[in-house]
Structure formats: structure tokens, C-alpha cells
C-alpha positions in Angstrom: 114.4 35.1 126.2 115.9 32.3 128.3 116.2 28.7 127.0 115.9 25.6 129.1 118.6 23.0 128.9 116.3 20.8 126.8 116.0 23.6 124.2 119.8 24.1 123.9 121.9 22.5 121.1 124.8 20.3 122.2 127.3 23.1 121.4 125.3 25.7 123.4 125.2 23.4 126.4 129.0 22.7 126.1 129.6 26.5 126.0 127.4 27.1 129.0 129.3 24.4 131.0 132.7 25.7 129.9 131.7 29.2 131.0 130.5 28.0 134.4 133.6 26.0 135.0 135.9 28.9 134.0 134.0 31.3 136.3 134.1 28.9 139.2 137.9 28.3 138.7 138.5 32.0 138.7 136.4 32.4 141.8 138.2 29.7 143.6 141.8 30.3 142.4 141.7 34.0 141.4 143.2 35.4 138.2 146.9 34.7 138.2 147.5 37.6 135.8 145.6 40.1 137.8 147.6 43.3 138.3 150.2 42.4 135.7 150.8 44.7 132.8 150.9 43.6 129.2 154.1 44.5 127.5 153.8 46.9 124.6 155.3 44.4 122.2 152.7 41.8 123.1 149.9 44.3 122.9 150.9 45.3 119.4 151.2 41.6 118.4 147.7 40.8 119.7 146.2 43.8 117.9 147.9 42.8 114.7 146.5 39.3 115.0 143.0 40.7 115.7 143.1 42.8 112.6 144.3 39.9 110.5 141.5 37.7 111.8 138.9 40.4 111.0 140.3 40.5 107.5 139.7 36.8 107.2 143.4 35.9 107.3 144.3 32.8 109.2 147.5 31.5 110.7 149.6 28.7 109.5 147.9 25.3 109.4 148.7 23.1 112.3 150.0 20.3 110.1 152.5 22.7 108.4 153.8 23.9 111.8 154.3 20.2 112.9 156.3 19.5 109.7 158.3 22.8 110.0 159.2 22.1 113.6 159.8 18.4 112.9 157.4 17.4 115.7 156.4 13.7 116.0 
């Protein structure tokens, strides 16, 4: 069942707009990664991250990364 804009939450509207903008940019500019292959090492890393996320594991908190890297 379709919703009208008036029936959408603010987050749903933002998601809809973001999706439309992304689709238009890809349509106009194309996909810069099209035709490229993913290295096996990157593929393994992404799959490992996906499994960790499914298990509920999260990465390092942003504040800790900033401190560790001594960023301003």
C-alpha cells in the first residue's frame, strides 16, 4: 500500500529523498566503480564485518578512534 507524503514520517521522507537523489546522480554520472572487480582481501573483510554486525558486534566508538589517532 502506498503512502502519500503527508502520511510519511520525517525519517521516511528523508530516506525517500536520499534514494531519489542517489538514483538521479547514478543516472547522470554513471557508476564510477562499474566493471571493477573487488579484491579478494576486501571481499573477505566486508563479509567478516557483515557477520560481526549480524552478531551485534559494533566497531570502535568514534571518540576512541579520534583519541587513538590524536585527531583535533
